[in-house]
C-alpha positions in Angstrom: 41.3 3.2 -11.1 43.5 1.1 -8.6 46.3 0.7 -11.2 46.6 4.6 -11.6 46.5 5.2 -7.7 49.4 2.7 -7.3 51.3 4.4 -10.3 51.2 7.8 -8.6 51.9 6.4 -5.5 55.0 4.9 -6.2 55.9 8.1 -8.8 55.5 10.0 -4.7 57.7 7.4 -2.7 60.2 7.8 -5.8 60.4 11.7 -5.7 60.6 11.3 -1.8 63.5 8.5 -1.7 65.7 11.0 -4.4 65.1 14.4 -2.3 66.1 12.4 1.1 69.1 10.7 -1.0 70.6 14.2 -1.8 69.6 15.8 1.7 71.3 12.7 3.2 74.3 13.2 0.7 74.6 17.0 2.0 74.7 16.2 5.6 77.9 15.5 7.7 77.5 11.8 8.5 79.0 12.2 12.1 76.2 13.7 13.2 73.2 12.1 11.6 74.1 9.0 14.4 75.0 5.4 13.3 72.7 2.0 13.2 74.9 -1.4 14.1 73.1 -4.9 12.9 75.4 -8.0 14.0 74.5 -11.5 12.2 76.9 -14.0 11.8 79.7 -12.2 12.7 79.3 -9.5 10.7 78.3 -6.1 11.4 76.6 -4.0 9.2 76.7 -0.2 10.3 74.7 3.1 8.6 73.5 6.4 9.4 69.7 6.2 11.0 67.8 7.8 8.3 69.2 5.6 5.9 68.2 2.9 8.1 64.4 4.3 8.6 64.9 4.5 4.5 66.0 1.1 4.1 63.0 -0.1 6.1 60.3 1.4 4.6 61.9 0.7 0.9 61.7 -3.0 2.4 58.4 -2.9 3.3 57.1 -1.3 0.2 59.0 -4.5 -1.6 57.1 -6.8 0.4 54.2 -5.4 -0.2 54.5 -5.0 -3.6 55.6 -8.6 -3.5 52.5 -9.9 -2.0 50.1 -8.0 -4.1 51.7 -9.8 -7.3 51.3 -12.5 -5.7 47.5 -12.4 -4.9 47.0 -10.9 -8.3 46.3 -14.2 -10.2 43.5 -15.3 -7.0 42.3 -11.7 -7.2 41.9 -11.7 -11.1 40.1 -14.9 -10.9 37.6 -14.0 -8.4 37.1 -10.7 -9.9 36.2 -13.3 -13.2 33.9 -15.5 -11.2 32.0 -12.2 -9.9 31.6 -11.2 -13.0 30.1 -14.7 -14.3 27.7 -14.2 -11.0 26.3 -11.6 -11.9 26.0 -12.2 -15.9 24.0 -15.4 -14.4 21.7 -13.1 -12.0 20.9 -11.0 -14.7 19.7 -14.1 -17.2 18.2 -15.5 -14.4 15.9 -12.4 -13.9 15.3 -12.2 -17.7 14.8 -15.4 -17.7 11.6 -15.4 -14.6 10.5 -12.0 -16.3 9.9 -14.3 -19.6 8.3 -17.2 -17.8 11.0 -19.5 -18.4 11.1 -21.4 -14.9 12.8 -23.7 -15.4 15.8 -21.8 -16.6 15.4 -19.3 -14.4 15.5 -21.4 -11.6 19.0 -23.4 -12.7 20.7 -19.6 -13.3 19.8 -18.3 -10.0 21.4 -21.9 -8.4 24.2 -20.9 -10.5 24.7 -17.4 -8.5 23.3 -18.7 -4.7 27.0 -19.1 -3.9 27.8 -15.2 -4.4 27.9 -13.5 -1.0 26.5 -10.2 -2.0 24.0 -11.4 -4.6 22.9 -15.3 -3.2 19.8 -13.6 -1.2 18.5 -12.3 -4.0 18.9 -15.4 -5.9 17.7 -17.7 -3.9 14.6 -15.2 -3.6 14.2 -15.8 -7.3 14.7 -19.1 -7.7 11.9 -19.5 -5.1 10.0 -17.3 -7.2 10.9 -19.9 -10.4 9.7 -22.7 -8.5 6.4 -21.2 -7.8 6.0 -20.2 -11.0 6.8 -23.6 -12.3 4.5 -25.5 -9.7 7.2 -27.2 -7.6 5.9 -26.1 -4.0 8.7 -29.0 -2.5 12.2 -27.0 -4.5 10.2 -23.9 -3.2 10.1 -24.8 0.4 14.0 -26.1 -0.6 15.2 -22.8 -1.3 12.9 -20.9 1.4 14.6 -22.9 3.9 18.6 -22.2 2.6 17.3 -18.5 2.3 16.3 -18.7 6.1 19.7 -19.2 6.7 20.9 -16.7 4.7 19.1 -13.7 5.2 16.2 -14.3 7.7 14.5 -10.7 7.0 13.7 -11.5 3.4 12.9 -15.4 3.8 10.3 -13.6 6.3 9.0 -11.3 3.8 9.0 -13.7 0.9 6.7 -16.3 3.1 4.6 -13.7 4.3 3.7 -12.4 0.4 3.3 -16.4 -0.7 0.8 -17.1 2.3 -1.1 -13.5 1.8 -1.4 -14.7 -2.2 -3.3 -17.8 -1.2 -5.4 -16.5 1.7 -3.3 -17.1 4.4 -3.1 -13.7 6.2 -2.8 -15.2 9.7 0.5 -17.6 8.7 1.6 -14.5 6.9 1.6 -12.2 10.0 3.4 -15.6 11.9 5.9 -15.5 8.9 6.6 -11.5 9.5 6.7 -11.7 12.9 10.3 -13.8 12.5 11.6 -10.9 11.5 10.4 -8.7 14.2 13.4 -8.1 16.0 14.5 -5.6 13.5 12.0 -2.8 12.1 10.6 -3.9 8.9 11.2 -2.4 5.4 8.6 -0.4 3.9 7.3 -3.5 1.9 6.7 -5.7 4.6 5.0 -3.2 6.8 2.6 -3.0 3.9 2.2 -7.2 3.9 1.5 -7.1 7.6 -0.9 -3.8 7.1 -2.9 -6.0 4.4 -3.3 -9.2 6.7 -4.1 -7.1 9.4 -6.9 -6.3 7.3 -7.9 -9.1 6.0 -8.3 -10.7 9.4 -10.5 -7.7 10.7 -8.1 -5.9 12.7 -8.0 -3.1 10.5 -7.2 -0.6 13.5 -4.0 -2.4 14.0 -3.3 -2.0 10.5 -4.4 1.4 10.4 -1.5 2.3 12.9 1.1 1.2 10.2 0.0 4.4 8.1 2.2 6.7 9.6 5.1 4.3 9.1 4.0 3.9 5.6 4.0 7.2 4.6 7.0 8.2 6.2 8.8 5.3 3.9 6.9 6.1 0.5 6.0 2.4 0.6 3.0 3.4 -1.5 2.1 6.1 -4.4 -0.1 9.0 -2.6 -3.4 8.0 -4.0 -2.7 4.4 -3.5 -2.0 5.2 0.0 -5.2 7.4 -0.2 -7.0 4.7 -1.0 -5.7 2.1 1.8 -6.2 4.6 4.5 -9.8 5.2 3.5 -10.4 1.5 3.3 -8.7 0.7 6.6 -10.6 3.7 8.4 -13.6 2.7 7.0 -13.2 -0.9 8.6 -11.7 -0.1 11.2 -15.2 1.7 12.5 -17.1 -1.3 10.9 -15.8 -3.4 13.7 -16.0 -1.3 16.4 -17.0 -3.3 19.3 -18.8 -1.3 21.1 -20.1 2.8 20.9 -17.1 3.8 24.0 -14.6 2.2 21.1 -16.6 3.8 17.9 -16.1 7.3 19.2 -12.6 6.9 20.3 -12.0 5.5 16.5 -13.7 8.1 15.4 -12.1 11.1 16.7 -8.7 9.6 16.4 -8.9 10.0 12.5 -8.4 13.3 10.5 -10.7 16.2 9.9 -10.9 15.7 5.9 -11.2 11.3 6.1 -14.0 12.4 8.6 -16.2 13.7 5.4 -15.5 11.1 3.1 -18.9 9.5 2.7 -17.9 6.0 2.6 -15.9 6.7 6.1 -18.9 8.7 7.5 -21.4 5.7 5.9 -19.5 3.0 8.1 -19.2 5.5 11.1 -23.6 5.8 11.1 -24.0 2.1 10.1 -21.8 1.0 13.0 -23.2 3.0 15.3 -27.4 2.5 14.6 -26.1 -1.3 15.0 -25.0 0.0 18.4 -28.1 1.6 18.8 -26.2 5.2 19.1 -29.1 6.7 16.8 -28.5 10.6 17.5 -25.1 10.4 16.9 -25.4 8.2 13.0 -28.0 10.6 12.1 -26.2 13.7 13.5 -22.6 13.3 11.6 -24.6 11.9 8.2 -26.6 15.2 8.8 -23.7 16.9 9.2 -22.0 15.7 6.0 -24.4 16.0 3.7 -24.4 19.7 4.9 -20.8 20.3 4.1 -20.8 18.2 0.6 -23.8 16.6 -1.1 -23.5 13.0 -1.5 -26.1 10.8 -3.5 -25.0 7.5 -0.8 -25.2 9.1 2.0 -28.7 11.0 0.9 -30.0 7.3 0.4 -28.3 5.5 3.8 -30.0 8.5 5.7 -33.2 7.2 4.2 -32.2 3.1 4.7 -30.6 3.6 8.4 -32.8 0.8 10.7 -33.7 3.7 13.2 -36.2 6.0 14.5 -36.5 9.9 14.5 -38.4 9.0 11.3 -40.3 12.7 11.7 -37.4 14.6 12.2 -35.7 12.7 9.2 -38.8 13.7 7.0 -38.1 17.9 7.8 -34.1 17.2 7.1 -34.5 16.0 3.8 -37.7 18.0 2.8 -35.3 20.8 3.6 -32.1 19.3 1.6 -34.9 19.2 -1.1 -34.9 22.1 -1.8 -31.3 22.8 -2.8 -31.2 19.4 -4.3 -34.6 18.7 -6.0 -33.1 16.6 -8.6 -31.7 13.9 -6.5 -33.0 10.3 -7.0 -31.2 9.1 -3.8 -32.7 11.8 -1.6 -36.4 11.8 -3.2 -36.1 7.7 -2.7 -35.2 8.5 0.8 -38.0 10.6 1.5 -40.8 8.2 -0.1 -39.0 5.5 2.5 -39.8 8.2 5.5 -43.4 8.7 4.4 -44.0 5.2 4.0 -42.5 4.8 7.6 -45.1 7.5 8.8 -48.1 5.8 6.9 -48.3 8.4 4.3 -48.2 6.1 1.3 -49.9 8.3 -1.8 -46.8 11.0 -0.8 -44.1 8.2 -1.1 -45.7 7.1 -4.5 -45.6 10.8 -5.7 -41.6 10.9 -4.4 -41.0 7.2 -6.2 -42.3 8.4 -9.3 -39.9 11.7 -9.5 -37.3 9.9 -8.2 -37.7 7.5 -11.5 -37.9 10.6 -13.9 -34.7 11.6 -12.7 -33.1 8.4 -13.1 -33.2 6.5 -10.2 -32.8 2.6 -10.7 -33.7 -0.8 -9.1 -34.0 0.9 -5.5 -37.1 2.9 -6.5 -38.7 0.6 -8.1 -38.0 -2.3 -5.3 -39.5 0.0 -2.5 -42.4 0.8 -5.1 -43.2 -2.6 -5.1 -42.8 -3.2 -1.3 -45.1 -0.1 -1.1 -48.2 -1.3 -3.5 -47.9 -5.1 -1.3 -48.4 -3.2 1.9 -51.3 -1.4 0.1 -52.9 -5.2 -0.7 -51.9 -4.0 -4.5 -50.6 -7.4 -5.5 -50.7 -6.5 -9.1 -48.8 -3.3 -9.2 -46.4 -4.6 -6.8 -45.5 -8.0 -9.3 -44.5 -5.3 -12.1 -42.9 -3.1 -9.9 -40.5 -5.4 -8.8 -40.4 -6.7 -12.3 -39.3 -3.4 -13.2 -36.5 -3.4 -10.5 -35.2 -6.8 -12.0 -34.7 -5.0 -15.3 -33.4 -2.1 -13.7 -30.5 -4.0 -12.3 -30.1 -5.7 -14.8 -29.9 -2.6 -17.7 -32.7 -3.2 -18.9 -36.0 -1.2 -19.9 -38.6 -0.6 -17.2 -42.4 -1.2 -17.8 -44.2 1.5 -17.6 -47.1 1.6 -14.6 -50.8 2.3 -15.2 -52.6 5.1 -13.3 -50.1 8.0 -14.4 -51.6 11.1 -16.6 -49.5 13.5 -18.8 -49.9 16.1 -16.3 -48.5 13.9 -13.8 -45.6 12.7 -16.0 -44.6 16.1 -16.9 -44.7 17.1 -13.0 -42.3 14.6 -12.3 -39.7 15.8 -14.5 -40.0 18.6 -13.7 -37.1 20.6 -11.5 -36.6 24.1 -9.7 -33.5 25.1 -11.6 -30.2 24.4 -9.2 -27.9 27.4 -9.4 -24.9 28.1 -7.2 -23.5 31.0 -4.9 -23.2 33.1 -8.0 -26.3 32.5 -9.4 -25.1 30.5 -12.4 -27.5 27.2 -13.2 -25.8 23.9 -12.0 -25.8 21.1 -15.0 -27.2 17.8 -14.2 -25.0 14.8 -13.6 
């Protein structure tokens, strides 16, 4: 496009020159003003418009001459730039194909290009890492640190994080803290913070990650869920736990893993009422087998109230294995082993696995029935391996039928729900 623009500009100047010459020829020369130049004993005189026109023409001639003088150098520069781009493209292809040494050599040839030199240095580091030459990688990294500190910080942070050194990765990323980190740098920092148990700080970066589209929506949602869960588990006291819980969006506070993390941490901090209340609210809003199981496993008191809530849920979810096992645990804590045993048989008939057999073994052992306890524990091991369990003696046909029979579960419109 540049030659075309120059040609148009010259044509415009030529047309203006012709028009100006015709206008000057029609004017009275005595009224246009005189310009006299004396040099070397000679006087040169002309009209003012002609002098201005001569100056313009001289400036254009000098510009044209300068462009012609620079033309070979510009052509050589464009040739070198094309060669550098070609080397960079070829190096990227070699890196993608795993030709580490060839890729590193091609990247080294493209390092001198100012526009793509940082990209070439980063590629050389990756190529050196690919062939296991840490000394060469450190050399390229040192050059990159001078050329582009931000790119060096992100690449070094990524390498350290991949090697399981999150603290060093954060320190490397802090080098670029003078300017805002790009989305990739924020993501690396969030993952490093998560690895060292500072999920609450990583959770604070989610807003920037979401605003900059650093991850697809589903992956960002999974990361948010992981950080929320870990931040609750890491809460040092009940006040901090409550603060982090209240700061989370309401949809997140209904996720089973988040509710479970909150309840387990609250129970560990002896905040029993809060742990039970939030599990009960979550199960009333949306049934979840893992939460039902946790409700029976929490190492807290309030056994009678928990048993009453579980019995109420059983009317709506009679075929829930997790709920039946939870009821068995609560009944055994109340000293009602026979009822707990009935719940466990029903749970096993509805598809419960190793947890139910393990609870059965613990109940038989506490009741002094060592033979049945050993068989139950063996069945727990078989169930964990995906093997068939051995049937326990003493269960007649009527009881087996009762274990499998459940009340038909219907939705709000009266339509039966299919069992999962």
